[in-house]
C-alpha positions as CSV (number, residue, x, y, z in Angstrom):
1,M,96.2,-117.5,23.1
2,P,93.2,-118.3,20.8
3,R,94.0,-118.2,17.1
4,R,92.4,-115.5,15.0
5,R,89.7,-116.7,12.6
6,R,90.5,-116.3,8.9
7,P,88.1,-116.5,6.0
8,A,88.0,-119.8,4.3
9,F,88.3,-118.3,0.8
10,I,89.7,-115.1,-0.5
11,P,88.9,-114.3,-4.1
12,S,92.0,-113.9,-6.2
13,N,90.9,-110.4,-7.5
14,L,90.7,-109.2,-3.9
15,A,93.8,-110.9,-2.5
16,V,96.1,-108.0,-3.2
17,K,93.8,-105.2,-2.1
18,K,94.2,-103.5,1.2
19,P,91.2,-104.1,3.5
20,S,88.9,-101.1,3.6
21,S,88.3,-99.3,6.8
22,L,84.8,-100.7,6.9
23,A,86.1,-104.3,6.5
24,R,88.6,-103.7,9.4
25,M,85.8,-102.3,11.6
26,L,83.6,-105.4,10.8
27,E,86.4,-107.7,11.8
28,R,86.7,-105.9,15.2
29,L,83.0,-106.0,15.7
30,E,83.1,-109.8,15.8
31,T,85.2,-109.6,19.0
32,L,83.0,-107.1,20.9
33,D,80.3,-108.1,23.4
34,K,76.8,-106.8,23.3
35,A,77.2,-104.0,25.8
36,T,80.2,-102.6,24.0
37,L,78.4,-102.8,20.7
38,S,75.4,-101.0,22.1
39,S,77.7,-98.2,23.5
40,L,79.5,-97.9,20.2
41,A,76.3,-97.7,18.3
42,Q,75.0,-94.9,20.6
43,R,78.3,-93.0,20.2
44,L,78.1,-93.3,16.4
45,G,74.5,-92.1,16.5
46,R,75.4,-89.0,18.6
47,E,78.3,-88.1,16.2
48,R,76.1,-88.6,13.2
49,G,73.4,-86.4,14.7
50,L,76.0,-83.7,15.5
51,F,77.2,-83.6,11.9
52,E,73.6,-83.6,10.6
53,R,72.9,-80.6,12.8
54,V,76.0,-78.7,11.6
55,F,75.3,-79.3,7.9
56,N,71.6,-78.5,8.3
57,V,72.2,-75.0,9.7
58,L,74.3,-74.1,6.6
59,Q,72.6,-71.7,4.2
60,E,74.4,-73.4,1.3
61,G,73.0,-76.7,-0.1
62,V,75.5,-79.6,0.3
63,L,75.2,-82.8,-1.7
64,V,77.4,-85.9,-2.0
65,V,76.9,-87.6,-5.4
66,D,78.6,-90.4,-7.3
67,A,79.7,-90.3,-11.0
68,D,76.2,-91.3,-12.1
69,G,74.6,-88.4,-10.3
70,A,73.1,-90.6,-7.5
71,I,72.6,-88.6,-4.3
72,A,74.2,-90.2,-1.2
73,Y,73.5,-87.2,1.1
74,G,71.7,-83.9,0.9
75,N,71.5,-81.4,3.7
76,A,68.3,-79.3,4.5
77,A,69.3,-76.4,2.3
78,A,69.9,-78.8,-0.7
79,Q,66.5,-80.4,-0.1
80,R,64.8,-77.0,-0.1
81,L,66.6,-75.8,-3.3
82,L,66.0,-79.0,-5.3
83,G,62.6,-80.0,-3.8
84,F,63.2,-83.5,-2.3
85,K,62.9,-85.0,1.2
86,A,65.7,-86.7,3.2
87,P,64.2,-90.2,3.0
88,D,64.1,-89.9,-0.8
89,A,67.8,-89.0,-1.1
90,G,69.0,-92.6,-1.3
91,G,67.0,-93.2,-4.5
92,A,67.2,-89.7,-6.0
93,T,69.6,-88.5,-8.7
94,L,70.5,-85.0,-9.7
95,W,69.2,-85.8,-13.2
96,R,65.7,-86.5,-11.9
97,L,65.6,-83.4,-9.7
98,A,67.1,-81.0,-12.2
99,P,67.2,-82.7,-15.7
100,G,69.1,-79.7,-17.2
101,L,72.2,-80.5,-15.1
102,R,73.0,-83.7,-16.8
103,P,74.7,-82.3,-19.9
104,L,76.4,-79.6,-17.9
105,L,77.9,-81.8,-15.2
106,T,78.6,-85.1,-16.9
107,P,81.9,-84.0,-18.5
108,A,83.2,-82.9,-15.0
109,L,81.9,-86.1,-13.4
110,D,83.5,-88.3,-16.0
111,S,86.9,-86.6,-15.7
112,A,86.8,-86.0,-12.0
113,T,87.3,-82.3,-12.5
114,S,86.3,-79.3,-10.4
115,L,83.6,-77.1,-12.0
116,T,81.7,-73.9,-11.1
117,R,78.9,-72.3,-12.9
118,E,75.6,-70.5,-12.5
119,I,72.3,-72.3,-13.2
120,E,68.6,-71.5,-13.0
121,L,66.2,-73.8,-11.2
122,S,62.5,-73.8,-12.0
123,Y,61.3,-76.3,-9.3
124,P,60.2,-76.1,-6.6
125,E,60.4,-72.4,-7.2
126,P,62.4,-70.2,-9.7
127,R,65.9,-69.7,-8.3
128,A,69.3,-68.6,-9.5
129,V,72.0,-70.9,-8.0
130,R,75.7,-71.0,-8.1
131,L,76.9,-74.6,-8.3
132,Y,80.4,-75.7,-7.2
133,L,81.4,-79.3,-7.8
134,V,84.7,-80.8,-6.6
135,P,85.8,-84.4,-6.5
136,F,87.1,-85.9,-3.3
137,A,88.6,-89.3,-2.2
138,A,86.1,-91.4,-0.2
139,S,86.9,-94.5,1.7
140,S,88.8,-97.3,0.0
141,G,85.8,-99.5,0.1
142,D,83.9,-97.3,-2.5
143,A,83.9,-97.9,-6.2
144,E,87.2,-96.7,-7.6
145,V,88.5,-95.5,-10.9
146,G,92.2,-95.0,-11.4
147,G,92.8,-95.7,-7.7
148,E,90.5,-92.9,-6.5
149,A,87.0,-93.0,-5.3
150,R,84.5,-91.3,-7.6
151,R,82.6,-89.2,-5.1
152,F,81.8,-85.5,-5.5
153,A,80.8,-82.7,-3.2
154,V,78.2,-80.3,-4.8
155,V,77.7,-77.0,-3.1
156,L,74.6,-74.9,-4.1
157,T,74.5,-71.2,-3.2
158,D,71.2,-69.3,-3.7
159,I,72.2,-66.1,-5.5
160,T,68.7,-65.0,-6.6
161,R,68.9,-61.9,-4.4
162,D,72.5,-61.2,-5.4
163,K,71.4,-61.1,-9.1
164,L,68.5,-58.7,-8.3
165,D,70.7,-56.5,-6.2
166,T,73.8,-56.4,-8.4
167,D,73.2,-52.9,-9.7
168,Q,72.7,-51.5,-6.2
169,R,75.7,-53.3,-4.9
170,I,77.9,-52.1,-7.7
171,E,76.8,-48.5,-7.2
172,S,77.4,-48.6,-3.5
173,E,80.9,-50.0,-4.1
174,R,81.7,-47.6,-6.9
175,V,83.5,-44.9,-4.9
176,A,85.5,-47.4,-2.9
177,S,86.5,-49.1,-6.2
178,I,88.0,-46.2,-8.0
179,V,91.3,-46.2,-6.2
180,L,91.9,-49.9,-6.8
181,L,90.6,-49.7,-10.3
182,A,92.9,-46.8,-11.1
183,A,95.9,-48.8,-9.8
184,G,95.0,-51.7,-12.1
185,V,94.5,-49.5,-15.1
186,A,97.7,-47.6,-14.5
187,H,99.6,-50.9,-14.5
188,E,97.9,-52.0,-17.7
189,L,98.8,-48.7,-19.4
190,G,102.5,-49.1,-18.6
191,N,103.5,-51.6,-21.3
192,P,101.6,-49.9,-24.3
193,L,102.9,-46.5,-23.2
194,N,106.5,-47.8,-23.2
195,S,105.9,-49.3,-26.7
196,L,104.5,-46.0,-27.9
197,T,107.6,-44.1,-26.6
198,I,110.0,-46.5,-28.4
199,H,108.2,-46.4,-31.7
200,L,107.7,-42.6,-31.6
201,Q,111.4,-42.3,-31.1
202,V,112.0,-44.4,-34.2
203,V,109.5,-42.1,-36.2
204,E,111.3,-39.0,-34.9
205,R,114.7,-40.3,-36.1
206,K,113.3,-41.2,-39.5
207,L,111.7,-37.9,-39.9
208,R,115.1,-36.2,-39.3
209,K,116.4,-38.0,-42.4
210,L,113.3,-37.6,-44.5
211,R,115.1,-36.1,-47.5
212,G,117.1,-39.3,-48.0
213,V,114.3,-41.7,-47.3
214,D,113.9,-44.6,-49.7
215,A,111.1,-47.2,-50.2
216,K,112.4,-49.6,-47.6
217,D,112.6,-46.8,-45.0
218,A,109.2,-45.6,-45.9
219,Q,107.8,-49.1,-45.3
220,A,109.5,-49.3,-41.9
221,L,108.2,-45.8,-41.0
222,G,104.7,-46.9,-42.0
223,D,105.0,-50.1,-39.9
224,S,106.0,-48.0,-36.8
225,L,103.1,-45.7,-37.3
226,R,100.7,-48.6,-37.5
227,V,102.1,-50.0,-34.2
228,C,101.5,-46.7,-32.6
229,Q,97.9,-46.7,-33.8
230,E,97.3,-50.3,-32.6
231,E,98.7,-49.4,-29.1
232,V,96.5,-46.3,-28.9
233,A,93.5,-48.5,-29.8
234,R,94.6,-50.9,-27.0
235,L,94.7,-48.0,-24.6
236,D,91.1,-47.1,-25.6
237,G,90.1,-50.7,-24.9
238,I,91.6,-50.7,-21.4
239,I,90.0,-47.4,-20.6
240,A,86.7,-48.6,-21.9
241,N,87.0,-51.7,-19.6
242,F,87.7,-49.3,-16.7
243,L,84.6,-47.2,-17.4
244,Q,82.5,-50.3,-17.9
245,A,83.5,-51.7,-14.5
246,I,82.4,-48.5,-12.8
247,R,79.3,-47.7,-14.9
248,P,77.9,-50.8,-16.5
249,R,75.4,-50.1,-19.3
250,P,72.7,-52.3,-20.7
251,P,73.6,-54.1,-23.9
252,D,72.7,-52.5,-27.3
253,L,71.5,-55.7,-29.0
254,S,71.8,-56.3,-32.7
255,D,72.4,-59.2,-35.1
256,T,75.9,-60.4,-34.3
257,R,78.1,-63.1,-35.8
258,L,80.3,-64.3,-33.0
259,A,82.9,-65.9,-35.3
260,G,83.5,-62.5,-36.9
261,V,83.8,-60.7,-33.5
262,L,86.3,-63.4,-32.4
263,A,88.4,-62.9,-35.5
264,E,88.6,-59.2,-34.8
265,V,89.7,-59.7,-31.2
266,L,92.3,-62.3,-32.2
267,A,93.7,-59.9,-34.9
268,F,93.9,-57.1,-32.3
269,Q,95.7,-59.4,-29.8
270,E,97.9,-61.1,-32.4
271,R,101.1,-59.2,-31.5
272,E,100.7,-59.8,-27.7
273,L,100.0,-63.5,-28.2
274,A,103.1,-63.8,-30.5
275,D,105.3,-62.0,-28.0
276,R,104.2,-64.6,-25.3
277,G,104.8,-67.5,-27.7
278,V,101.1,-68.6,-27.5
279,S,99.5,-70.3,-30.5
280,V,95.8,-70.2,-31.1
281,E,93.6,-72.8,-32.9
282,V,90.0,-71.9,-33.8
283,A,87.4,-74.4,-34.9
284,S,84.1,-72.8,-36.0
285,P,81.4,-74.0,-38.4
286,A,80.8,-71.7,-41.4
287,D,77.0,-71.7,-40.6
288,L,77.2,-70.6,-37.0
289,P,73.8,-69.0,-36.2
290,V,73.4,-65.2,-35.6
291,V,72.7,-64.1,-32.1
292,L,71.4,-60.8,-30.6
293,A,74.3,-59.2,-28.8
294,D,76.2,-56.0,-28.1
295,K,79.2,-56.4,-30.3
296,D,81.4,-54.1,-28.2
297,Q,80.5,-56.0,-25.0
298,V,81.1,-59.4,-26.7
299,K,84.5,-58.1,-27.7
300,Q,85.3,-57.3,-24.1
301,V,84.3,-60.9,-23.1
302,F,86.5,-62.5,-25.7
303,F,89.4,-60.1,-25.0
304,N,89.3,-60.8,-21.2
305,L,89.1,-64.6,-21.7
306,I,92.0,-64.7,-24.3
307,K,94.1,-62.4,-22.1
308,N,93.5,-64.6,-19.0
309,A,94.4,-67.8,-21.0
310,A,97.6,-66.2,-22.4
311,E,98.7,-65.1,-18.9
312,A,98.1,-68.6,-17.5
313,M,100.5,-70.2,-20.1
314,G,104.2,-69.9,-20.8
315,P,106.0,-69.8,-24.1
316,G,104.7,-72.7,-26.2
317,G,101.2,-72.5,-24.7
318,R,98.3,-73.5,-26.9
319,L,94.8,-71.9,-26.8
320,R,92.0,-73.9,-28.5
321,I,88.7,-72.0,-29.2
322,A,85.8,-74.2,-30.4
323,A,82.4,-72.7,-31.5
324,T,79.3,-74.9,-31.6
325,A,75.6,-74.5,-31.8
326,D,72.5,-76.4,-30.7
327,E,68.8,-75.7,-30.7
328,E,69.0,-73.0,-28.0
329,H,72.5,-71.6,-27.8
330,V,75.7,-70.7,-29.6
331,S,78.7,-71.8,-27.4
332,L,82.4,-70.9,-27.5
333,A,84.9,-72.9,-25.4
334,F,88.3,-71.3,-24.6
335,A,90.6,-74.1,-23.6
336,D,94.2,-73.4,-22.5
337,N,97.0,-75.8,-21.3
338,G,98.2,-73.4,-18.6
339,S,98.6,-73.7,-14.9
340,G,94.9,-74.2,-14.1
341,I,93.0,-72.9,-11.1
342,K,93.1,-74.3,-7.6
343,P,89.7,-75.5,-6.3
344,E,89.7,-72.9,-3.5
345,D,90.3,-70.1,-6.1
346,L,87.8,-71.5,-8.5
347,A,85.0,-71.1,-5.9
348,R,85.9,-67.3,-5.7
349,L,86.5,-66.7,-9.4
350,F,83.7,-64.1,-9.8
351,E,84.3,-62.2,-6.6
352,P,85.4,-58.6,-7.2
353,Y,89.1,-57.9,-6.4
354,H,89.9,-61.6,-5.8
355,T,93.0,-62.4,-7.9
356,T,95.9,-64.8,-7.8
357,K,98.0,-62.5,-10.1
358,P,100.6,-60.3,-8.4
359,T,99.5,-57.3,-10.5
360,G,95.9,-58.3,-11.2
361,H,92.8,-56.3,-10.1
362,G,90.4,-59.1,-10.0
363,L,87.7,-57.6,-12.2
364,G,88.1,-59.3,-15.5
365,M,85.9,-62.4,-14.8
366,M,83.4,-60.2,-12.9
367,V,82.9,-58.1,-16.0
368,V,82.6,-61.2,-18.2
369,Q,80.0,-62.7,-15.9
370,R,78.0,-59.4,-15.9
371,I,78.0,-59.2,-19.6
372,L,76.8,-62.8,-20.1
373,R,74.0,-62.3,-17.6
374,A,72.8,-59.1,-19.4
375,H,72.7,-61.1,-22.6
376,G,70.7,-64.0,-21.1
377,G,73.7,-66.2,-21.5
378,Q,75.6,-68.6,-19.3
379,L,79.2,-69.0,-18.2
380,A,81.0,-72.3,-17.1
381,V,84.5,-72.8,-15.9
382,E,86.2,-76.2,-15.7
383,S,89.8,-76.3,-14.5
384,H,92.4,-78.9,-13.6
385,P,95.5,-77.5,-11.7
386,G,98.6,-78.2,-13.8
387,R,96.6,-79.2,-16.9
388,G,94.7,-76.1,-17.9
389,T,91.3,-74.4,-17.8
390,T,88.3,-74.3,-20.1
391,V,85.9,-71.4,-20.0
392,T,82.6,-71.9,-22.0
393,V,80.3,-69.0,-22.8
394,Q,76.8,-69.5,-24.2
395,F,74.6,-67.0,-26.0
396,P,70.9,-67.7,-26.7
397,L,69.9,-67.9,-30.3
398,K,68.2,-65.0,-31.8
399,Q,64.9,-66.7,-32.3
400,R,64.8,-68.1,-28.7
401,R,62.9,-66.0,-26.2
402,V,64.9,-65.6,-23.0
403,K,64.5,-63.8,-19.8
404,L,67.5,-61.4,-19.6
405,L,69.0,-61.3,-16.2
406,G,70.0,-57.9,-14.9
407,G,73.5,-57.4,-13.8
C-alpha cells in the first residue's frame, strides 16, 4: 500500500489548527484522475447555478459581506437596489455603494451583532429599504475572530411602496384590529385599576376617621390621593395609545427639548420602574439642540421604549439612556441588559401583532416606528440574546430640512 504524501514543513502557528474543509478537499483532489475531476467540476457548476437561480428569483436583496464591508456575494435584487453588477461584486464594498451605511453598520460588524433598521438610498434611484444584518459562521478556512468567522448576511427589503401605502393599509385593517387592540388595552388597564381600588379603600377608611386625623394621617391621605391621580393619568396615556394606533394623526411640530420630555416620562414611570427593581442612568449634554417635534408623540415613543426595556429585565436590571447630537440629528440610545431579542424575532419587530410576550399586543414598536417616520427621524435596533438590546432613535435638527415620511 503506497504511503500517503505529507507536507515537508508545517508552520508552528498552524500545527494545532484543524484542517479546513477546503484544505481537505484539495488533499483529495490530488488523488483524483482527470475524468473524475472534470465530472466533479461539472457537478459543482450545476449546483452553483441552481443556488444562483434560487437567490436571483428572490425579491429581497441578499449580500454576504465581511467585517470590513467587502461584498463576497450579491444576488440580482441586491445589485438592482445598490446599483452594481455581478462582476464588480468581488471588489465592491457597502461603503462605496452606500457611504451612509458605514457609521450605521460598523458597530454591529465589529461586535458581530444582529441589527435591523430602515434606510433611504438615493442611488441608483430613491428607495426606502429595510436592512437586516446577521452574523453567521462561515467555513473554518475564513478569517476568524474569537473562533468564529466574521461573515455577515445582509438582507435588503424594498419598503418604498409600504411607506407610501401605510395610511391606506392601517385604515383597511382598522376594523379587524379593534377586537385585538381592546384585549390588549383591557389587560393594561387591569393593574392600575387594582391599584386605584386599593388606594381608594385607604382614602375611604381615613375619611371615616376624619375628626381625629392628625398631621401624619393627613400626609398619608395626601399621598394616597396623589397615587390615584398618577394612576388615572396612566390610564389616560394607555387610552391615548389605543386611539393613536387606530387613528394616527400627523405630528403637531413645535420647538421641543428632548431631554426635558425624557425627564417627564421617567418621572411618570418612576414608581413602575422601582417596583420592577430597574435602575436608570441618563447621560445627556446640557446643550442638547432643540428639535421640531410633537411633544405628546415623543412622550409616547419614550414611554414605549422604556416600558419594553423594563419588561425585558428582571430585578436588578439597568437601563442606560444616552443622548448625543451631531450636525444633522439628535440621537437617544436606550440600552438595557435584559434577555435580548432572537434574530428571527428581530426581523419581525415592526410587524403589527407580532409579539413574544404572553400578554402583549404587538403594537408598541409599530407605533414608535410610525411616529419616527412622521418626524423624518430614524430608528435602529441592535440586540444580543442574553446580553440586552439597544434601541436608538434619531430626530433631525430643527435647522435641517428633511423630507418627512408619511406613516
